[in-house]
N, C-alpha and C positions, 0 to 999 in steps of 0.2 A: 753853389750858393751857400751862404751861411744860414744856419737855422737860429741865429741870435738876433731876432727882430721882434718888435711888438706892432701888431697891425694898427693899434690906436696911434702910436707914434708915427708910423708910415703915413697914415691918413692925415694927421696934423701937418706933416711936412709936404705931402704930395697930393692932397685931397683933390685938387683940380685935375690931376692926371690919373686918377684911379676910380674904380667903381666898387662899392661895398655891397656884397650879396646880402639880401634881406632874409633869405631862408635860414631858419634856425636849426642848424645841424647839431648832431651829438658827436662828441669825440669818442672814437672806438679804438684807435691805434695807440700804441705805446709812445710814438713820437707825436707830441702835442703841438710842436711848432715845426712847420714844414712849408716849403715853397719850391717853385721851379717853373720852367716853361710848361705851358699847357699842351696836352694831347687830349683828344676827346673820343668818346664812344657814345653813340645814341642807340639804345637797345631797350626793349620792353619785355621783361620776363625771360630773357635769354642771355646768359653770360659767356657763351663760347667765344665771342669776339674779345671780351674783357680778358679772358684767360690767354688767348692768343697774343694779345698786345703786351700784357705783363710778363709773358715768357720771353719777350725780346728785350734788347738793351734799353734801359731807362734813361741813362745819362743825367740823372738827377731831376727828371721831369715829373710832373703831376698828371695823373690820368683823371679827367673829369668825365664821369659816367652819368648820362642823362637817362634815367629810367622812367621819366615822365611822372615821378612822384608816386608811382604805383607801389603798393606795399604787399603785393601778392606773393612774391618769392624773392629770396636773397640774390643780389647781383655779385656779392663777394663773400667768401668765407676764408678760413685760415689757410687753405692750400693755395688759393689764388694770391692772397696777400703775401704769403711766404715767397712765391715766385717773384712778385714785384720787388720785395726787399732784396732777394738774392740777385736780381738783375739790375739793381741800381736805381730803382724808381724812388722818389722822395715820398710819395703817398698817392692817395686817391680821395676824391670828393664824389660822393654817390647820391644822386637825387633818387633815392630808393633805399631799400633795406640791405643789411648785411646779416651774417650768421656767425657762429663760433666766436662770440664777443669776448669771452674770457681769454681765448688764445690771441685774438687781435690785440688786446690790451697789453700783452707781454712782448709784442714785436716792436722792433725799432723801425716802424713804418707808420706813416701818417694815414689815418682813416677817419673821414667824416661821412656820416650817412644820416638819413632821416630817422631810422629806427632799426629794429631787428625783426627777423622772421626765420624760423628754422627750416622752412620749406625750400628745397632746391629749385633752381631755375631750369628752364629748358636749355638744351645744348645744340640747337639746330644751326647756330651761326648767324641768326638774323640780326640785322643792325647795320650801322654805318660808322666808319671811323674817320677821324680828322676832319670833321665838319663843324661849323659853329653850332653851339647849343646854347639855349637860353633858359634860365630859371632864376628866381629871386631878384628880378630886376637887372640882371647882368647877362651880357653875351660873353660866353667863354669861347674865344677864338684860338684855334691851334697856333702856337708860337708866341702868344701873349704870356704874361707872367702872373702867377697866382701866389698869394701869401696867406697862410692860414695859421691861426693860433686860437687860444681859448676865447678871444673876443669876437672872432669871425673870420671872414674871407674877403680879401681885396684882390682885384684884378687890374692890371695895368698893361698898356701896350709895350712899354719899355721897362727894363729892370729898374727897381727902386733901391736895391741894396747890392 
């Protein structure tokens, strides 16, 4: 996928075929425009499954992590993001916090999250992968397409670019 798109233009052209996420995320990654097929993780305060998935081949996909909006502990830091970048993931959207924000900003990896918290998460492996997750008025279905830039996040069943 090319990272040269604008979500506003995509919405103007394909609005009837996409959903716009209402959650107001902050940009943390050095790659501000990113997109790809969706993979998902649902986990609350435990990032072991996030680490496991991002240590596998990404194929340009985007990992959507539903942490339930809980801000208790970070679900991604610089080491997990670096694994994602190294393994060919386009980026991650996290309904929860991150940490190591200065390092994330230097990486060629897309990261959007609700905020930051320096506290580490649990490592028990609790959670579910590749299940539909929902927040911000959007259902993120594995295999659908996600487009993210400074204006927001769009989700579509089919590729728009």
